N, C-alpha and C positions, 0 to 999 in steps of 0.2 A: 152257214154259208153253203149254198147248193149250186154247183156248176150246172150250166145248161148248154144245150146244143140246139141249133136251129138249122133247118134245111127245108128246101121246097122241091116238090116233084109234081109235074102235071098241073101246075098252078096252085097246088095246095101247100101251105106252110105248116111245119111241125116244130114244136118247142117242147123239150122234155129234159129231165134231169139225167146226168151221166150215170146215175146209179140204176137206170132202167134196163138192166141186163139180168133178168130173172133166172136164166139158166147158167149164168156166170161163165159164158164161153168167150168173154172179151169183146163181144159184138152186141151193140145195143139192140134190144128186141125189135124195134121198128125197122132197123137195118136188116135183121134176119128175115123179117117178113118181106121187105122189098126185094131182097136177093133170092126169095123163094126157098129159104132154109127153115121156114116155120109158118104157122098160120096164126091169125088174130081175128077169128070169126066174130067175136063180140065187140071188136073195135075198142078195146079198153087200153090199148097201147102195150100190152104184154102178150107174150107167146101163149097160145092156148094150153100147151103142156105145162105151163106154170100157173094156171088158174087155181085159185084157192078152192078147196073142196072141204066138205064136212060142216058140221054145226057145233059151235061152242056151247058148253053147258058148265054148270058149277062155277060160275064166275061172277064177279072177278075173283081171282085168287087172293089169298092173304098177302099183303105187300111184303116184299123181301127187304133185305138190308139196303137196297137202293131207294126204298120208299115207294116203289111201284109194284103192282102185281105181275108175276111172270105170266107169259102167254104161250099158247101152242097153236099152230096152224099147220095145214097140209096143202101141198100143191101137187098137181099131176092129174091123174084120172082115177075115178072110182071103179073103172072096169078091171076086174081081176085079170083078164086075159092080157091086158097091156102091162101089168106088173110095173106101174110107174107112179109111185107115191113117195113123196119126200116130206118128212116131218121137220118142223122148225120150232125150236124153243127160243123165245126172245124176251127182252126186258129182264134178263138175269143179271146177277152181279158179274162184272168182268172177271175172267180167268177163274171161273167156278166149274168144278166137275159135276157131271150129271149124266142121266140116261133117261130113255123113254120107257114107260111101262104101259101095259095094255091088258084089256079084259073085254069079254063080251057083255059084261054086266056093269051098270053104273051103281054107284053107292055114295056114301058120305060119312067119312070118319074124320073127326076133328083131332088134330095134333097126334097122328099115329106115331108110336115109337119115339115120342119126344120132339117130333117135328113141329115147326111153327105153323105149318100149312094144313091143308085139307086133302085127304085122299078121296078122290071122286070115282073110284073103281071098287068093285066088290067081286066075289066069286073067285075064280082062278085067275090070279094076276100074274102075267108074264113080265119078264124084264129083258130089255135089249142090253145085255152085258157081255156079249161075245167079243172076240177080237175086233177092234176098231169101232165098237159100238158105244163104249163109255166115252163121253165127249168132254171137252173143256170149252167153255164159252170164250168167244173172242173178246177183243177190247170193247166192242159194241154190245156185249152181253147176249150173244146168241150162239146156238149150235144147231146142226141139222143132221139128219140121217135118212138115207134112201132105203126104203123097206124092200125086202124080198118077200112077196106075198106067198111064196111057196114054203117059207120058213118062219112062221109066226111063233115066237116063243111062248110056251105055257109052262106051268110048274111040272108037268109030266112029259115034256118034250116038245118038239116042233110039230106044228100042224100047218096045212095049206089052207089059206083063206078060200072061201067059196062064194060065188055070186049069191046074193040074197042075205048074206050075213051082215051083222052090225058089229063093229069093233070100236072100242073106246080107248082113248090114249090120254096120257098125261106125261109131263116132264117132271122128274125128280131132280133136285140139285142141292149141292152144298150151299150153305148160307152162313152168315154171321149174325150174332145178336149181342146186346150188351152183356149177357151172361156167358158168352162163349160161342164156340162153333155149334151149328145146328143144321137143319135141312129144311127145305120148303118144296112146294109143288106149284105147277102152273094150273091154270083152269083146265077143264076137260075138253076133249074133242071127240065127237061121234062121227064115224065114217060108215055110211051104208054102202056096201059094196054091190056092184052089179055084174 
């Protein structure tokens, strides 16, 4: 069941789902645009600052306990100066703990550390495990994190992202299996920063 809302302006009619509020400010994206509180230059019905960015790789992920593979995507802008990127992990088991990991190198390791999934990163892998960064998925099986591009975690400390760099991300999350608790990973996401 999806609720919809219809309205017309200047002779044009619009019909869209009530969940079309990508910035979660309580105002539908189309209404934000009409009120001058955002732009939709590509006319996709969503605010430009919520546009998906990056390229998926290493997918689909190994299905988790829900029977589907976990996913990762990002919205915002790849422009480092704007410092506006939000990562979203979805299709996770509900109420499952997890966090995002990152590296500048892609890789492929099957079932690392007893996980049921695949690690799609290599080299120096950082973890978003600081205060407020370890997440719990909601009832719909997703969690999100707004990144601070001036504080990218690495094993040796924080670094500031630079234009021209490529960073790769995954979501790691707790999962269940017939043999007991385990963990799993999402697919990978490559972000080329500008």
